[in-house]
C-alpha positions as CSV (number, residue, x, y, z in Angstrom):
1,M,53.3,97.4,73.7
2,S,56.2,98.6,75.9
3,I,57.7,96.3,78.5
4,E,57.7,97.5,82.1
5,L,59.2,96.3,85.3
6,R,56.0,94.4,86.2
7,H,56.6,92.1,83.2
8,L,60.1,91.2,84.4
9,R,58.8,90.6,87.9
10,A,56.1,88.3,86.7
11,F,58.5,86.3,84.6
12,L,61.0,86.0,87.5
13,A,58.2,84.8,89.8
14,I,57.2,82.2,87.3
15,A,60.8,81.1,86.9
16,E,61.2,80.7,90.7
17,E,57.9,79.1,91.4
18,S,57.6,76.9,88.3
19,S,53.9,77.8,88.3
20,V,51.8,80.6,87.1
21,T,49.3,80.0,89.9
22,R,52.0,80.3,92.6
23,A,53.6,83.2,90.9
24,A,50.2,85.0,90.9
25,Q,49.7,84.3,94.6
26,R,53.2,85.6,95.4
27,L,52.7,88.8,93.4
28,H,49.1,89.3,94.7
29,L,47.8,89.2,91.2
30,T,45.3,87.1,89.3
31,Q,46.5,84.2,87.3
32,P,45.3,85.6,84.0
33,A,47.2,88.9,84.7
34,V,50.4,87.0,85.2
35,S,49.8,84.9,82.1
36,R,49.2,88.0,80.0
37,A,52.4,89.6,81.3
38,L,54.4,86.5,80.3
39,A,52.8,86.4,76.9
40,A,53.5,90.1,76.3
41,L,57.1,89.6,77.3
42,E,57.6,86.6,75.0
43,K,56.0,88.6,72.1
44,H,58.4,91.5,72.8
45,V,61.6,89.4,72.8
46,G,60.4,87.2,70.0
47,T,60.9,83.8,71.5
48,R,59.3,81.4,74.1
49,L,60.8,81.8,77.5
50,V,58.7,79.2,79.3
51,D,57.9,75.6,78.2
52,R,54.3,74.8,78.9
53,S,54.3,71.4,77.3
54,T,54.9,69.5,80.6
55,H,52.9,69.2,83.9
56,H,55.4,71.6,85.6
57,L,56.5,74.8,83.9
58,A,60.1,74.9,82.9
59,L,62.3,77.6,81.4
60,T,63.4,77.2,77.8
61,A,67.1,77.6,77.0
62,E,66.4,81.2,76.0
63,G,64.4,81.7,79.2
64,R,67.3,80.6,81.3
65,V,69.5,83.2,79.6
66,F,66.9,85.9,79.9
67,R,66.2,85.1,83.6
68,D,69.8,86.1,84.5
69,K,69.5,89.4,82.6
70,A,66.0,90.1,84.0
71,A,67.2,89.5,87.5
72,T,70.2,91.8,87.0
73,A,67.9,94.6,85.7
74,V,65.4,94.2,88.5
75,A,68.1,94.2,91.1
76,A,69.7,97.3,89.7
77,F,66.3,99.1,89.7
78,D,65.6,98.1,93.3
79,E,69.1,99.1,94.4
80,A,68.8,102.5,92.7
81,L,65.7,103.2,94.8
82,D,67.1,101.9,98.1
83,S,67.4,105.0,100.3
84,A,70.0,103.3,102.6
85,R,72.2,102.6,99.6
86,L,71.8,106.2,98.4
87,R,73.2,107.4,101.7
88,R,76.2,105.0,101.1
89,W,77.1,106.1,97.6
90,P,80.8,105.2,97.3
91,L,83.3,107.9,96.3
92,R,85.9,106.4,94.0
93,L,89.4,107.8,94.1
94,G,91.7,106.7,91.3
95,H,95.5,106.7,91.2
96,A,98.1,105.2,88.9
97,W,100.6,103.9,91.5
98,S,101.3,105.8,94.7
99,A,98.0,107.6,95.6
100,L,98.8,110.5,97.9
101,G,102.1,109.0,99.1
102,P,102.6,109.7,102.9
103,Y,99.1,111.4,103.0
104,T,97.2,108.3,101.8
105,T,96.7,106.6,105.2
106,P,95.8,109.8,107.0
107,L,93.3,110.6,104.2
108,L,91.6,107.2,104.5
109,R,91.5,107.3,108.3
110,R,90.1,110.8,108.5
111,W,87.5,110.0,105.8
112,E,86.3,106.9,107.7
113,Q,85.9,109.0,110.9
114,E,84.2,112.0,109.3
115,H,82.2,110.4,106.5
116,P,81.2,106.9,107.7
117,D,78.2,106.8,105.4
118,T,80.2,107.4,102.2
119,P,82.8,104.7,101.6
120,L,86.0,106.0,100.0
121,E,87.3,103.5,97.5
122,L,90.9,103.8,96.5
123,L,91.4,102.3,93.0
124,R,94.7,101.7,91.2
125,I,94.3,102.1,87.5
126,D,97.3,102.2,85.1
127,D,96.2,105.1,83.0
128,R,97.3,108.6,82.4
129,T,94.2,109.9,84.2
130,A,93.8,106.9,86.5
131,G,90.4,106.1,85.0
132,L,89.0,109.5,85.4
133,A,88.6,110.3,81.7
134,R,86.9,107.0,81.1
135,G,84.4,107.6,84.0
136,E,85.7,104.7,86.1
137,V,86.3,107.0,89.2
138,D,84.9,110.2,90.6
139,A,88.3,111.8,91.3
140,A,91.9,111.0,90.8
141,V,95.4,111.7,92.2
142,L,97.6,112.5,89.2
143,R,101.3,113.4,88.8
144,G,102.8,115.5,86.2
145,P,101.0,117.5,83.5
146,V,97.7,116.1,82.3
147,D,96.2,117.1,79.0
148,A,92.6,115.7,79.0
149,P,89.5,117.8,78.1
150,G,86.8,118.3,80.7
151,L,89.0,117.8,83.8
152,V,89.5,120.2,86.6
153,T,92.8,119.9,88.5
154,E,94.2,121.3,91.7
155,L,97.8,121.3,92.8
156,L,98.1,119.7,96.2
157,F,101.9,119.6,96.6
158,L,105.2,119.1,94.9
159,E,106.9,115.8,95.4
160,P,110.7,115.3,95.2
161,R,112.0,113.0,92.5
162,V,114.3,110.0,93.2
163,A,116.4,107.8,91.0
164,A,115.6,104.1,90.9
165,I,118.6,101.9,90.2
166,T,119.6,98.2,90.5
167,S,120.5,97.5,94.1
168,D,123.7,95.7,93.3
169,G,124.8,98.0,90.5
170,P,127.6,100.6,90.6
171,L,125.2,103.6,90.9
172,A,123.7,102.3,94.1
173,A,126.8,103.2,96.0
174,L,126.5,106.9,95.2
175,P,124.8,109.0,98.0
176,R,122.9,111.0,95.4
177,L,122.6,110.9,91.6
178,T,122.4,113.5,88.8
179,L,120.9,113.5,85.4
180,T,124.3,113.0,83.9
181,D,124.8,109.8,86.0
182,L,121.7,108.2,84.5
183,A,122.3,109.4,80.9
184,S,125.2,107.1,80.4
185,G,123.0,104.0,80.4
186,P,119.5,102.8,79.4
187,V,116.6,104.5,81.1
188,L,113.2,102.8,81.8
189,V,110.2,104.9,80.9
190,N,106.6,104.1,81.9
191,E,104.9,105.5,78.9
192,V,101.3,104.9,80.1
193,S,101.2,106.4,83.6
194,G,104.7,107.4,84.6
195,V,105.8,110.9,85.6
196,T,109.1,110.9,83.8
197,T,109.9,111.3,80.1
198,L,113.2,111.9,78.2
199,D,112.2,115.6,78.3
200,L,113.5,115.7,81.9
201,W,117.1,115.8,80.4
202,P,118.4,118.7,78.3
203,P,118.1,118.0,74.6
204,D,121.9,117.7,74.2
205,A,122.3,115.4,77.2
206,R,119.6,112.8,77.0
207,P,120.2,109.1,77.8
208,S,121.9,107.1,75.2
209,S,119.0,104.7,75.0
210,H,115.7,104.0,76.7
211,L,113.2,101.1,77.2
212,T,109.4,101.6,77.6
213,V,107.0,99.7,79.9
214,T,103.3,100.2,80.6
215,N,103.0,100.0,84.4
216,T,104.9,100.5,87.7
217,D,105.3,96.8,88.4
218,D,107.0,96.1,85.1
219,W,109.1,99.2,85.5
220,L,110.4,98.0,88.9
221,T,111.0,94.5,87.6
222,A,113.1,95.7,84.7
223,I,115.2,97.9,86.9
224,A,115.8,95.1,89.4
225,A,116.9,92.9,86.5
226,G,119.6,95.4,85.5
227,R,117.9,96.5,82.2
228,G,118.3,100.2,83.1
229,A,117.6,102.9,85.6
230,G,114.5,105.0,86.2
231,V,113.3,108.3,87.7
232,S,110.2,108.5,89.9
233,V,108.9,110.3,93.0
234,A,109.7,109.8,96.7
235,S,106.4,108.0,97.4
236,T,107.2,105.3,94.9
237,A,109.9,104.1,97.3
238,Q,107.5,104.2,100.2
239,M,104.5,102.6,98.5
240,H,106.3,100.1,96.2
241,P,109.5,98.8,97.9
242,H,111.4,96.3,95.8
243,P,114.3,94.2,97.1
244,G,116.2,94.6,93.8
245,V,115.7,98.4,93.5
246,T,117.4,101.2,95.4
247,H,116.0,104.7,95.4
248,N,118.5,107.5,95.8
249,P,118.0,111.2,96.1
250,F,117.9,113.0,92.7
251,P,118.3,116.7,93.7
252,D,119.0,118.2,90.3
253,A,115.6,117.1,88.8
254,P,112.6,119.4,89.4
255,P,109.9,118.1,91.7
256,A,106.7,116.5,90.3
257,P,103.4,118.2,90.8
258,V,100.7,116.1,92.6
259,L,97.2,117.0,91.4
260,L,93.7,116.2,92.6
261,A,91.5,116.0,89.5
262,H,87.8,115.5,88.8
263,R,85.4,116.0,85.9
264,A,84.1,119.5,85.4
265,H,80.5,118.4,85.9
266,S,80.9,115.8,88.5
267,N,77.7,115.4,90.6
268,H,79.0,113.3,93.5
269,P,77.7,115.0,96.7
270,A,80.9,114.1,98.7
271,L,83.4,115.4,96.1
272,A,83.8,118.8,97.7
273,D,84.5,117.2,101.1
274,L,87.2,115.1,99.6
275,I,88.8,118.1,98.0
276,A,88.7,120.0,101.2
277,L,90.3,117.2,103.2
278,A,93.0,116.6,100.7
279,R,93.9,120.3,100.8
280,E,94.0,120.3,104.6
281,L,96.2,117.2,104.8
282,T,98.7,118.3,102.2
283,R,99.1,122.0,103.0
């Protein structure tokens, strides 16, 4: 026979009451009906879940493990049918390190005012698509070109690039930096979620060496330690200040595109509102 939600509810009632009789009373069922539900469940999973050898019923070791899984399943079912929770279906917005830069706080505040029943969750995920391709978020703020199937992207704005250098190094004294200035030493490249690769430099003028990291925190730490310089966008300096890193203007590097991306067949009811608000704030 197939196992239904009623079998799990019967088992959980027995586990909590330590009695088939009290479980039946709690569920407004007959005692034989609850006993049959338990027997069917045990037959289906192929092991005893309740020890009936004592005066008071007790869960077996397998029953204790199954209790947690059954409780999770029943809770998930009940939550899915909770109309109040349906009205508060969170909208998850991923980003790799700087979200929408200066527009981040205005976006969060406006959203809270205009959509109080739909929480906007801002999630930092060190990944090229900020978790979007893996289904961890509903939309994502991305920088630079993105080559991932099934994603729809919209250009929000272009963000100036800055050079990130060691605060007590010789380059920190220069008012602005060029590609040539950085090419003379090692360059730090965030190969997972960064916006800059060696292709930023002309083929015949690329940095003499480079080091790779996998996230913004390690990138900043390496620059502060004097291991090399880096290139990022203006919002990095605003969102991730570091006492050992100075960000100087980098006018000869092209700006980086900031994109709002989502999956082509996303069904979140508030996604269109997020897109509209992001457009409004960044235009």
